[in-house]
N, C-alpha and C positions, 0 to 999 in steps of 0.2 A: 722223329718228329721231334722240333724243339718245343719244349713248355715254356709257355709264356704268361699264362693266367696263374693268379694265386689261389691257393686253395683256402676257401674261408672256413673258419673254424679249425684249421690244422695249425697248431702252434709252431711246429717244425716246418714249415715250407715257406721259404724265403724268396721264392720267385715271384716275379710280376709285383714289385711294391715300388717301382721306380728306379730300379738298377740299371735299366738299359740305357737310359740317357748318357751315363757316365762310363760304361765299358768301352772299349775301344777306343781311337784316335778322336778328338773332339776338335771342331772349327773354333778359334777364339771368340768369332762372333757369337758364339752361342751362350756365352758368358755374362752377356749383358742385354738389355734392351734399350739402349741408348744408340741413337743413330749418330753417325758419324757428322761432326758439326760442320764439315766443309761441303756438306751435300746442301747447307744453306746458305751457301756462299753464292754471290753473283758470279756467274759463269764470264769469262774473258769476251768482250766486243758484244754483250749481251744488254738487254734493258732489264729494269727492276718490276717485278710485278705488284699487284696490290692485294690484300688479304681480302677475302670476302666474309664479311661480318655475321652472314646469316641470309640476307637476301638483297646484298648491295650490288650485286654483279653489274647492274645496269649504271650505278654511279663509277664503277670502276671502268669501265669501257670507255665512258666519255673523259675520264680525267686522263687515260691514255692518249685519246685522240687530241685533246686541249694541251698536252704537255708536249707533243710533236709537231705542235705547231711553233715554230721557233720564236715568229714575231710576237705571239702572245706571251711565251714564256720570259722572252727578253724585257718586255713591257712591265710584267710583273715584278721581275727582279729591281726594275727601278723605283717600284713604290717605296716611300718612307716606312719604316717599320719602329715599333716599340721595344724592338729589340735591344736598342741601346740603352734603355732603363736596366735590362738584364746583364748588361756587361759591367764589369768591374774593372777598371784599369784596361790592361790588353787581354784580360782573360774573361771567361763565363764563370757566373756563380758556381761553385761546385756542390753546394748543399741542396739546389733544387733544379728540377727538369725545366726546359723552356716550354711555355704553355702560351701558342700564338693567340691574341685576342680578338681579331678582326677574320673575315672571310678570306681577304686578300692575304692577310700573313699564313693562315693556314694553307693555302694554295702556294704561296712562296716556299714554304717549308717542306710540302709533299714535293714541288718540283725540284727542289734541291736535292732530296732525298732520292727522287727517281732518277736525278741525272748522276749523283757521285756516292751513294749509298754502296757499302761492300756486300749487303744483305741481297739475299734471291729476290725477297719481296718485303714489303714494309708494310705497318699497319694504319690504315685511313682513319681508324675510329674518332681521333680529334676533330677532322674535318667533317665527317658525318654527323657526330654529336651536335657541333657548332651550328650545322643546318636543322637540327631538331628531327631527323629523319628516323623513322622506325626501321631498325636492321632486321626485324623479322618479317617485314611486308614487302612484297613485291610491288612497285610501282610502275607507271607508265613512263617509260625512258623519254620518249619525246616530249612529253610534258615537263620532265625534269630538265632536259636542255634548256627548253625554252624559258621557263622560270629562273634558271640559274644565269643564262646569260643575261637576262633581264635585269638580276639583282647584281651581278658583275658591273654592266654598264652603269648601274646607279651608284654603286660604291665607288668606282673609279672616277666618275664624272666631277668628284670634290678634289681631285687632285690637280696640281697647279702643273705639272710637266705635261703638255699636249701629247707628247707620244706616248703617255700613259693615259691621259684622260681620253683619247679618242680610240684606242686600240680596238675596243670591240666594233666600232662603227666601220672603222677602215678594214678590217678582218673580216666582218660577217654581215656588215648593213648593206644592203640594196635598196632600191626605190623602184616603184611601179606605180602606175595611175589608174583607177578605173575610170574608164572613158565611157560616155554615153552620148550617142549621136542620134540627133532627132532626123526622123525620115522626111518631115514635112519642111523644115526651113535648114536642115543641115548643121544647126548649132551643136557644138560640143561642151560637153561638161566635164570638167576633170576633177577627180579627188585624189590627190597625192597621198601615198602610205610609203613607209618603210617596211623593210621585212628582213628577217635574220635567218629564216630559211623557206624555202617553197614547199607549201604542202600539195603533194600530187596525188591524185586519185588514180589506183592503180586498178580498180574492179574493170574489167572487160577490156583490157589493155595487156599486149605481151611485151611491147619496148619501153624504155624510158621516154625516146622521143614522143611516143605516142600522148604519154601522160602528161609531157609538157605542153603538147599543141592543145591538148583537151583544157588545159590549165587557161591557156590564153585565147581560147576558142570565142568566137563572137556568139553574143546571145541575144535572141529576138525578144522585144517588149510589145508584146499584143494584146489585144482583149482586155480581160480585167487587170492585166499587169502593164499596163499602157504607162509610159513615162510622161510627168506634166513638164512641159516645155515653158520655161520662163520667158522666151521670146516669142512664141505662139500664144501663150497665156492659156493654155488648154493641154488635155491630155492627148497626147499623140504616140503613135508608132515609134519605135526606136529600136537601136542596137546598142550592145554595152559588152565590152572586152576590157580585158586587162593588158595593158602596155608595159614591157620592161624599160625602165628609163636608164637606170644603171645597175651593175652587178659588182658583188664584192670580191675580194681577193680568193676568199673561201666561200665556196656555194655549196652550202647545205640543202640537200634535197630529201626531204622525209616522204616517205612512201606509206602512205595511208593504209597499213596493214590491218590498224584495229579500228575496227568502224562499230558503229551501234547497229544492233539487230533488233528493228520493231517487232518481229515475231516473238523473240524470246525475252526482250526488254533488258538485254544486256549487252556488252560488248562481244564481238568475237575477231578472231583472226583470219585475214586471206590467204591462203596458203597456195597461192598462183605463184606462177613463176613470170619473172620480170626480166627482160634482157636489156643490159647496159653495156657501153663501150668503155675502154680505159682513157679515151680520147673523145671529149664532149666539145664541140662546136657551137656555142650559143649564138652566134652573130645572126643566123636567121630568125631569132627571137625577139632581139632588142629592136627597139625604135631608131637609135641612132648609130647608123652604121659606121664604119672605119677605124672604130677601135679594135684594141686585140682582145677578142673573146673566146681564145681557145683554152679549154679546161683540162685538166689530167687528174685521173683519179688518185685519192690520197689515202680514202679510209673507206670501208665497208663494215657498217654495225649490224650483227647478226642477232637474231631471236631464235634460240632453238626450241621448239615446242609447237602445240598445235592450238593451245588455249591462249587467251588472253591475258589470264590472271595467273599464269604460271609459267614455267620453262625458265630458260638460262640466256644471258646476254654474253656475248664475247664481241672482240673486235679484230678486223684485219687491218691494219694501218702501215702505210709506206714511209720508213724512215727516209725523211727529205734530204738527208747528208749523203748516204750511201745508196739509196733508191731500192733498198731490199725490202720485201714485204715481211711482216711479223704478225703472228696470231697472239692477240693478249687475251688469257683466259684465266683471270684472277691471278693467282701466284705463279700460274705456268706460262712461259712464253717461248714460242716455239718459232724458228727462222725459216721462212719458205726457201724450197731450194730455186736455183736459177733466177733470183730476182723477179720470182712471177707471184701474181696473186693466184691462190688455189682455193677454191671453194666447194669442190666436189664432196668433201668429206662433210662439210656442214650441211649439205642438201641431204647426205645419207642418214643423218640422225634423226631427223625429223620423221614423225609417224604421217604417213600419208592418209588424205581424208578420203570420204567415199568417193569424191568425184575428181580424184586428183589425176591430171594428165601426165604423160611423160615429160621427162625432161627435154626441152628443145636441143638440138645442135647449135654450139657457139662456135664462132669463126675464130681465127686469131685477134687478140686484141680485144675480144668482146667476152661476156659472161653474162650467166643467168642464174637467178636464185628466187627461191620461194620463202626464204627466211629473212633476206636483206630488209632492213626498215629504214635505213637512212644511208646515203650513198654522200661523200664528202669528196669534192672537187677544188684543186689548187690551179689557180691561174696561171698558164705556162709564160716564163719568161726567160730571157735569154741570158740572165744574171745566175749565177750560182749562188745557192743559198748560204746564208751568212752560216759558217762552220764554228765561229767563236762565241758561242753563247755562253759568258762567264758567269759562273755562280757568285753574288757579292760576298765580300771576306766575312762578314758578320754572319751569313747563312752557312758558308763554308766551314767556319767554325764550328757551328751547330752539328753540321754534318760530321765532321771530324770526331767530335764528341760521340756521337751516335757509333760511328765507326770503330771509336775505342772500346766501346760498351760491347759491341758485338765481338770484338777479338777477344775481349778478356771473356765471354760467355764461351767462345769456340774454346780458348785453353782450359777453363772449368770442366767442359763437356769432354773434352779428350782426356784430361786427368781422371774423370770419374769413370769413363771407359777403361782407362788403364787399371784404375784400382778394381773394378769389376773383373777383369781379365786375370788380375794375381790374385783375387779372392776365387775366382773360378778354378783356375789351375790348382790352387792348395787343396780345393775342396775335390777336385779330381784325383789329386794323388792320395786324399785321404780314404775316398771311397773305394778305389782300385785296392788299396792295402786292407782295409777293414772288411769289405763285403766277402773277401775270401774267407775271412777268420769269423764269420759270425755264425755258421752251423755249429751246434754246441758239439754232436757227436756223444762219446762217452766220458767227456770230461765235465768237469763243474759247468752248472749253467745257471741263468738268470732270465726272468721274464722282464719283457720291456714291451710298450704300448706299441701296437702295429701302426696306430696313428701318428706316434711321433717317430718310428721308423720312416715312414712315407712322407714326412715333413722335413726329415733329415736329407732324403734324396731328391727333394723338390728344389730347383735352382732358382724358383723366382722368391722363395720366403727364406729369411734368416733362421737359422735353427734356434729354438729356445730351449732352456732347461728341461729335463725329463720330468714328466709329472704323472705317476702312477695313483693319484688318491682316488680316481674315479672308479678303479678297478679292485678297491678294498670293499671288505665287508665290515659287519657292524664289531667284528673282533679285530679290526686292525690287519687283516690278512688277505691273500688275495682270494677273491670270491670264485666258487668253481664255476659259475656261470659266466664270469668275464674271461676264461681263458680263450674263449674264440676270437676274441679281440686282441689278445696278446701273441708275442712271438718267443719262442726260446731260442736265445742266442749265448754263446760261450762266455764264460767269464772273463777271459782275456778281453773280448771285444767290449763287455759292460764296464770294466776298469777305465778303459781309454775313453768310454762315453761320459760317462762321470766325472772324470778328471778334465775333460774339455768343456762339458757343457752343464755338469752339475745337475742338481734336481733330485728327485727321491720319491718314496722310499725304496730302496733296493731290494727286489723281490727274488730271494735265492730260491734254492731246491726245497727249502722247507718253508717257504711262505704260503703254500696252499692251504688254507683252513680246513683242517679234519672235522671240526664241529659242523661247519657248513656244509660239508660233503655228507656227514652221516645224517643230518636234519634235511637234506635235500633227498637223500635214499629213502627215508621216512615218508616224506612228503609224495615221492613218486608211487610207493606202494599202496599209499590211501588213495592217490588218483585212480592207480588201477584198480582198486577195490570198489572205488565210487562206481563204477560201471555197472559192476554186479549187482551192489546195493540198490541202485536205481531201479533195475529190472524185479528184482525181490520185492521192493516198496509198491512198485506198480501192481504186481500180482497180489499182494497183501490188501491193496485198497479195494480191489473187486470183491472181496469176501465181506459179507455182513458182520456187524460187532454185535455179539452176544451180551446181554445182561447190561451191567454197569462197568464192563471191562475196559470201555473206550476211553479214548481222550481227545478234547477238542483240539482241532488244527485249522489255521486259517486257510481258507481256500487259496488265497494269494501266495502264501508260503508253500502250499502244496504244488503250486504250479511250477515255482522257480527254485524249490529246494535244493535241484542239483547245482545250479549256477551259483547259489548262495554256498554252498558247500565248498565249491571250486574256488570261489574269491577267497573264502576263509583259509584255505588251505595255501593260497597264494599268498596272502598275508603272513600266514605263519611261516612260510619259506623266504619272507623278507625280500622278494622282488619287488622292486619299485615300479615294473610296469603292470599295468591293469590288464586283467583277463580279457583274451580277444572274442569270448563267448564259445569256445570250442573246445573239445576234449578228445585227444587221440583221434582226431579227425571227424567225430561225430559232431553234429551242429545242435543248437537247442531247440526244444519243441515250438512248433508253428505258433502255439497259442500264447507264447511268450512275446509279446508284441512290444515293440519299442517304448510305447506311450507307459505300457503296463509298467516297464522295467524302470521308466522314468520316474513313475510315482511311488515305485517301491523300493528305490535303491537306497534310500537312507532308513529303512525298516530291517531289523535283524529278524531271524527266523521266529514266525509264531507273535510277534509283536504288532501283526494286523490286526488280533482279535483283542487288544488291550483296549481297555476305555480311558479315558482322560484320568480316572482316579486308580489306574493300574490294576483294574480288577477284570473279569470276563465280561465283555461287551454284551448288550442286550439284543443284538440285531443276529437271528439264527441264521440269515442268508448269508454272512459272511464268512461261516466256519462250517466244519464238517467233523463227524465222529469217525476217529480211525482205531483200528484194533490196537491192542496192547502190543503185539508183536510187530507193528509197522512203526509204533511210536519208540520201541525200544531201537529199531534201527535208525530212525532219523536223531534219537538222542546221542547216539555215538558221534555224529557231525555236530551237533548242536548242544551240547552238555547245559549251556546257561540258558537256554531257550525256556519262556514261562511254560509250566505246565498247568493243565487245567482236565481234571478227571471228569468224567459224563456226570459225575452226580453233583459238581461244582455248581453253587448257584450263581447267577448273573449280579451284578453290580447293584446293590439296592440304591445307592444314591442316583445312579442313572435313571432307575425306576421311577424315583420321585419325579425327577427333571422332565422325564418322557410325559408323566401325567400332567405336570405342570403346563408343559407345552402343548398338551391336547386341550388343556382348560383354557390357556391364553388364545389358543386359536379360535375356540368357540366363543370366547369373549371378544375377539376383534371383530369375528362375522357378526356378532349381535350388536357391537357398537355401528359398524358400517350399515349395517341394515336399518337402525334406528337412525342414523343421520340421513340415509340416503331418503328415507320416507320422511323426513322431518323437513329437506330441502330438495323436493323433486325437481324443481324448476333449475335450481343451481347445477344439479348433477347434470341434468340432460341439455342445459343451455337454452331452454326454451322461454319466451316472453320476457327476454331480459330488457330493462331499460336503456335509452339511448341518450345521451346529453345532446346531441345534434338535432333530436327530434322528442324534446322533453314529453312525457306522458303527461296527459291532462288531469288524472286521477291523483296526483299526488305534486306535493310542493318541495318535497324532502326525499333525496337520495343517498344513501351510504357508499362509502368507497372500502374496498380491501384489495390488497395486492393481487394480480393475476397469477402470481407464483403460489400463494396459498390456495387458489381454487385449483391448480393444477395437481398440485401435491395432495390435496383433500380428495380429488377423483381418482387419484393413483391409489389411494389407501381403499377407497370405497369398491373400486373394481377389483382389487387383489389385496383383502384384508389379511390373508395368511402371508403374504409376503411383505408388507409394509409395516410399519408402526403406526399407530393411530396419530392424526393431528391435532395436537390438543390446546394450540393457540393461533391467534392471528396477528401475524408479524406487521402489524401497520407502520411500525417506526422505520422500516425500511423506505417508505414511501416520503418521509420526513427528514429534514435536514438536522444537523447537530442542534440547532437552536429550537427544533420543536416546528418550525413553520413546513408547509405543504412544499412540495418542489414542483407543482404543476399548475400551469395556468388553464382557466376554464377552456380557452382556445384550443391548447395543445392537448387536452383530454380528449377534445373532439377529433383530433386528428393523429398526430404521429405519436403521441403517448397514449393513445387508446388502448394499444396492445399491452401495457403495461399495468393497467387496473381492472378492476370487474366491479359494475354496478351493482347495488343491492337494493331490493324494494324494502321498505320499513317493516313490513310483516317479517321478511326474512331476516332483517337484521335484529329483531328481537329472538328469533329461533336461534340465530348464530352467538348471541349474548348468553343464551341458556346452556350451548354445547360447547363453548370454547372461551378461552381466556382471550381477552381483548385487552391488549396493551394501549392502543389510542384509538378513539372515534374519530373518524373523519366524514363528513357530512358536507353536500352540497345544498343549498335552499335558494329555490326560487323566489322572488319579489318583484311584484308588479308596482310601478313607480307611477303615479298620476292619481288624481282625485275622482275623475268621473269616468274618462275613456283613458284605460291605461295605455300611455304613449312609448313605454319602454319596459324591457325586463332586465332585471338586475340578478346576478348569480353571487352568491357569498359562500365562502367555504370556511369550515372551522375543522382545523386551524387556519388561519390567513397564510397567504402565500410570502415565502421569505424571498424578495428579490434578489439581494446579494448572492444567495445560494444557487438561486436559479440560473443567475448570469454566470457564476462559476460552473454549472453543470454543463451548460450550454458550450462554453468555451473548452472545457474538458472533451466533450463530444466531436468538437471540430478538430481538435488537435488529435484525439483517436483516429479521425477518418483521413488525416493527414500524414499520420506516422505509423501505419500498421505496417506489419510484416508477416508474409505467408497467408493471404487471406485469399477468398474464393471470389471470383467474378465469373460472369456468363456472356457468352458470345452467340449470339445469333447470325447464322447467315440469311441475307434477304436478296430475293430477285423480285425486282419491280415493286419494291417497298412490301413485299409481303414475306414473312417469315417462312421459311422452309426449314423440314427437318432432314437434313441430308447427312447421312454419315460418310464421310470422304475418306479420311485416312486416320489411323490411330493417333490419338493426341499425345502429346509430353506433357508431363506436369499436371495432369489431370486429377483433380479430386472427386471423391463422391459428392453426393448432394448435400450431405449432412457435414457440417463442420465438427469439429472438437468438441465445441461446447454442447453439440446436439447428442453426444453420446453420453447417456447417463450410468454413473457408476455405482452398482450394486453396494449399498451401504448395509453394515450388518446391523441387526435390530438393535435398536437402542441408541445407536450414534447419531448424534446431532448434526444438521445440516448448519454450516456456519453462516449461512446467509437467510435462516428461517428459524426464529426463536419458538420450540416447542417445550419451552419450561413449564412446569405447573405451579410457578410461584404467583406471586401478587402481580397485579396490572400495572406496576410502577416500571416505565419505559427505561430500558437500558441506556446508558451512555454509550455512543459510537463514535468513532472517529472520523473526521472528514475523509480520510483516505479510504476507510472501510466502506463509507456510504459510497464513494465513487467506485471503488471495485463492485459494489452490488450493482450499482446503475449500469456499470459495463455490460455486466452479465445480461441484464434484463435488456440492454439496448441489442445487444447481439441475438438475443431471443426473438426480439420483436422486428429486425431485420431479416431474419432467415429467409432465405429464397426458396422456393420448391422447384428444383430443376426438373423441366419436362424430358420427355423422351426426345434422343437426338440433338439436345442442346449441349454446347461443350463448356466444361468448368474449367479454368485454369487458375492456377496457384501463382497470385503476383504480390508484390510489396510496393509501398507508395514512393519508395525512391527509386525504382527500376524506370527507365525512359520509356517513351513510347516506341521507340524503335526495337527495343527489346522484348516489348510485348507484340509487335508485329511478328517478329521470328517465333516467337511461341504459336501465335493465329498461323504462321506458315505451316508449322508442324500438324497443327489441329485440323485445318482445312485445306491444304496443298495450294494455297495460294501466296503467290510470292509478295513480299512486302511492298514493292512498287505497284501491285495492283491491287491494294486494301484501301477501301474508303470506310473510315470507321466513323461513327458518331455514338452520342450519348445523351438522353434526353433530348433530341434535336440539334445538338451542338457538334459541329464537324471536328474530330480530331487530326489534326494536321502537323502539328510541331514535333518532329521526330525526337529532338533533344529535350523536349519537356519532360517531368517527371507525371507518374499517372496522380501524385497527390495534388500538384498544381493544376491538373487538368480536371479535377473533379470526379476522378475515378475511385470510388469508395467500395469497401466490402460488400458484396451481394448486387454490386451494380450489375446492369445488363446492356452490353455493348451490340450495336448493330454493325454487322459487316456486309458491305456490299461490295462484290470483285468485280474489276474491268475484265477485258476479255482474258479468259482463263488460260495459262499456259499449257500446252497439250501434253508436253512430255515431262513429267517430273519423277521420271524413275531413280534418278540419282539427286537426292536432296542435297547431298553435300556440296553439288555445283551450284545448287541456289543458293546455299550460304555463303559460298565464294561469291557469287554476284554480289551481295548485299555488302560485305565487308570492304572491298577496295575502293568502292566508289567515294569513300573520304578523300581521296586523292592526297593532295599535300597540304591539307586544311592543318592549321596548328603548326606548321613548321616555319623555320625561318625563310624559306623560299618565299612566302606570302607577306613577312614582315616588312618589305618596303612598301 
């Protein structure tokens, strides 16, 4: 049996390191990954393909169809071009490439390359970019054809040459009339219309002629749909139909495979077979007989796939000069055998639908397809097609230049292939020579990295200098643990390697570090002994400690001492890799959980019972007495561990601090109880005064910030966890000028949640218990001599209008510029809110925003938005920015929305569009965007392109969702996403620019 695998850890094994690809005879093609440039060359008597830029196959198919329309190509060649500005004398500017400026110039240049390029395929990116098409999005091919023909006609209409100006009309334009005949008087009403393609309904039909007949069939106008006859001057029963008046040279028949499905609300593809013949006689369908109306099939455009929003487009086109059929599939072009159209393989590629019928039999000269979406027929003439469509001189010169570049590229690629072959042959000889001499045997040897040897044998990467530094120990010698990744080779081979590739350091027979070997053996002996000592210590811990012979050891250290010892031995071993938690196959104790190890990993042995002052901690729950014998065993592994005999006293400073802490807790409880007793109504929020319903028994009310009240209640409820509130920070309610920031009207409405109203009796008690920086009060004054006719309210200090206006502007700006804020969506049925859990929502937040989460502050730490200093009552100066920041915090608190059960909370930003929000709602409620009716505060949200900020959707808003008839099947939400995206169509492209 031949050995092929390399023995890991064996430095003498040199098998299976990559040598097999070099042994024996090797094909030259294996020395490079460069394809033969001649494969990119155009085949003789073939056409040139077009590169698919991502999802542009629908563009490529029409470009090939239009290129093989010789009359259109000839007319485009006659268009004047700005290329003359690009020319210098008799040649072309060499320093820059030609860039077409108009759609016609792009099409000219593309057609010239398709006609005379030496390349197998060309890149249409200039043309696609000029139209502004998205290369990554599949579009409706039929819509593209109509829009581009319209754009081309509009562009060519400005040309002076009539053969150019009228080419689109001559080739593609026909005329029909909508004819309405009154049944009463027989009057005919005609509406003339031009067409560039006939859009034929295929649903319910099997033959193309049936589709044409339905297009022209007579329609009865009766009942509510009666026709108003101008002759009768009344509504009358009538008939309406389309009459074909004239047909173009090139008849485009669009088979309407992509239709709107009312049940799902998006497009679908009809995968039904339609039969059509190669010869189509249109004389029975035109009004004026006697002309030549026999057409010959010249192109069939195919859509592979069952979905309207995916798949692939190809074209079968007949060469008008040779009469041969070709299949155009982007870069690949295939000639059909026997000058016959062959669609069978295209029909096999499509996936059958659930109700797919069998393919009908087709006679000679007829075909049937379930994927053809456009048929192109050319008018039969006795004249032979013009075979002399010459490329204009200026375009041919551009093509010649591109061909020269292509030839230069071919030569360059061929030279690179040759160089790769030469290098490969040389490397082949080197490997065959050296590999046989690699084994050292009894002769002098050296160590070389296995990784370097594998790269030396790797044909895909160039060989770099030898680098052995990663295998060295701290003594700059070969580490004993690294021998497993080294290979022992002969000194002869090593000399050649270092002479050819360089590098180092060279690791000879004396390179192995003896010091590391000795240390490694010592560590291994200790690791083996550790298992025995672990059992011994466990047995000693079971015995009771007698007298004062014991020692204090941390319980956490006892749980993990074996792992700590193992890690310490690994560190002494100098191993860079961390311990894996196992020792000789035995795992750690189960009680050593990951969380405990995470907390203890930064502590050395027995340091878990040290207090902050470096003494024995006062908590006896964290330590345990062990015997003198157990401590001696532990000390062998941790000689530097802190030692605490059983008679050692606890830290005196910690005892003092403990007593002080207990006294502080008692003091806090006493303060809280006193303040709670003094302000019972404020604590329980009972009988609070209200500005909108001013109490009769007082004319003065005082104001404090609601933030002060919340912080004070928090302390009174949990005095041992919070610091006492020492001052009333009313400066937060004032502007930098000392003026009040709220009007009386705002304090009764939107700002009512920012303030707390205080009775005069309560205010007197507050002044005794707290330091008050600013007194804010509201006074009621009756105006009038006898019968008071008006009540006024005066604040002290007075309102600052300038800062109040600035605050309102800032608030509005914040509401328009927010990011990642929470809004809520209610689904309603018959205008009633329902709690319906439909599907797991995406981007859903909890009911509490980040501002709701309180951070636990250490005792004594000051809240930056609340002044708790015990100094004088002088108001501290605050900047306007700080004030605004505080106001933002208070505003966020006041706007907090309590999410109820079943309500969907979504994270949104002010700059995202309504369409993006609808996609979020679709994931949350399984309602497609086109079925969503959204409203906020009675206002309908309908502009999908508008941002949420401009629509008035602010943080904590509640949006009502009313769904139209729901879509039954949402098993594949990705399909629904596909529905939403392509509906943009060609909006924003150059196709709509005209």
